[in-house]
C-alpha positions in Angstrom: 112.0 -35.1 68.1 110.5 -34.0 64.8 112.8 -32.3 62.2 111.2 -28.9 62.7 111.7 -28.9 66.4 115.2 -30.2 66.2 116.3 -27.6 63.7 114.6 -24.7 65.5 116.5 -25.9 68.7 119.8 -25.9 66.7 119.0 -22.4 65.5 118.5 -21.3 69.0 121.7 -22.9 70.1 123.5 -21.1 67.2 122.3 -17.7 68.3 123.2 -18.5 71.9 126.7 -19.4 70.8 126.8 -16.1 68.8 125.8 -14.1 71.9 128.4 -15.9 74.0 131.2 -15.8 71.4 131.3 -19.6 71.5 133.0 -20.5 68.2 133.1 -24.2 69.2 129.4 -24.6 68.4 130.1 -23.4 64.9 133.2 -25.6 64.6 131.0 -28.7 65.5 127.9 -27.8 63.6 129.0 -26.3 60.3 129.9 -28.6 57.5 133.5 -28.1 56.3 132.2 -26.6 53.0 129.6 -24.3 54.7 128.9 -20.8 53.4 127.8 -18.0 55.7 126.7 -14.7 54.2 126.2 -11.6 56.4 127.2 -7.9 56.6 130.7 -9.2 57.2 130.9 -10.8 53.8 130.8 -14.4 52.4 132.7 -16.7 54.6 133.6 -20.3 55.0 133.7 -22.3 58.1 137.2 -21.2 59.4 136.4 -17.5 59.0 133.0 -17.9 60.6 134.4 -19.8 63.6 137.1 -17.2 64.1 134.6 -14.3 63.8 132.2 -15.8 66.3 135.1 -16.5 68.7 136.4 -12.9 68.5 132.9 -11.6 69.4 133.8 -8.0 68.5 130.2 -6.8 68.5 128.5 -9.0 71.1 124.9 -9.8 70.5 122.8 -9.0 73.5 119.4 -10.1 72.1 118.5 -12.4 69.3 114.7 -12.9 69.4 113.3 -15.0 66.5 109.8 -14.8 65.0 108.0 -15.7 61.8 109.8 -19.1 61.8 109.3 -21.3 58.8 110.8 -24.8 58.2 110.6 -26.4 54.8 111.7 -30.1 54.9 113.0 -30.8 51.4 113.6 -34.5 52.2 114.7 -36.6 55.2 118.3 -35.2 54.8 117.8 -31.5 53.9 115.7 -28.6 55.4 115.5 -24.9 55.1 114.8 -22.7 58.2 113.8 -19.0 57.7 112.8 -16.4 60.3 113.0 -12.8 61.4 115.6 -12.1 64.1 115.6 -9.0 66.2 119.2 -8.5 67.1 120.6 -6.0 69.6 124.4 -5.8 69.5 127.0 -3.9 71.4 128.8 -1.7 68.8 131.5 0.7 70.0 129.9 0.5 73.5 126.4 1.4 72.3 123.4 -0.9 71.9 122.4 -1.0 68.3 119.3 -2.7 66.9 120.0 -4.9 63.9 116.8 -6.6 62.8 117.3 -9.1 60.0 115.8 -12.0 58.1 117.8 -15.2 58.3 117.8 -18.4 56.4 119.7 -21.6 57.1 120.1 -24.8 55.1 120.7 -27.9 57.1 121.8 -31.3 55.9 121.7 -34.6 57.7 123.3 -37.0 55.1 125.9 -38.2 57.6 123.5 -38.9 60.5 123.6 -35.6 62.3 122.4 -32.1 61.2 125.1 -29.8 59.9 124.7 -26.3 58.7 125.5 -25.9 55.0 124.4 -22.3 54.4 123.3 -19.4 56.5 122.4 -15.9 55.3 121.4 -12.8 57.3 119.7 -9.9 55.4 119.4 -6.7 57.4 116.0 -4.9 57.3 
C-alpha cells in the first residue's frame, strides 16, 4: 500500500476510534512524545488517550474532504484535510467543522502519530 493510502486509512481509523471512544487506538498509534492540539488544549499522549476514552462529547459524524498528503521522506508525512464533525454536546447535535493536520513518522517500522491539530472553522 502506498504511503498516501496507508496514512489516509490510519486517519479514518483515528476518527472512528474518536467516534467510538476507543482510546486504545490512540494508545497504540501515538508516539510517546506526541502532541495533540484542539479546543481542549495542548495535550500529550496520556491526556489524549484519557480524553478519547472518556468520550464526553461523542462524535456522530466525521466526514473528511480536501485531503492532502505531503510525503516529506520515507519516514515522515503530513496529512491535512477538512473534517465535518457533528458531536453530541449536552444532548444536542452540534456541527463542529474544522481543518485538521497530522504529522506521521515511520522511523521504527510502523507509522506513529507525532502531531495532530484541529482548527475550528
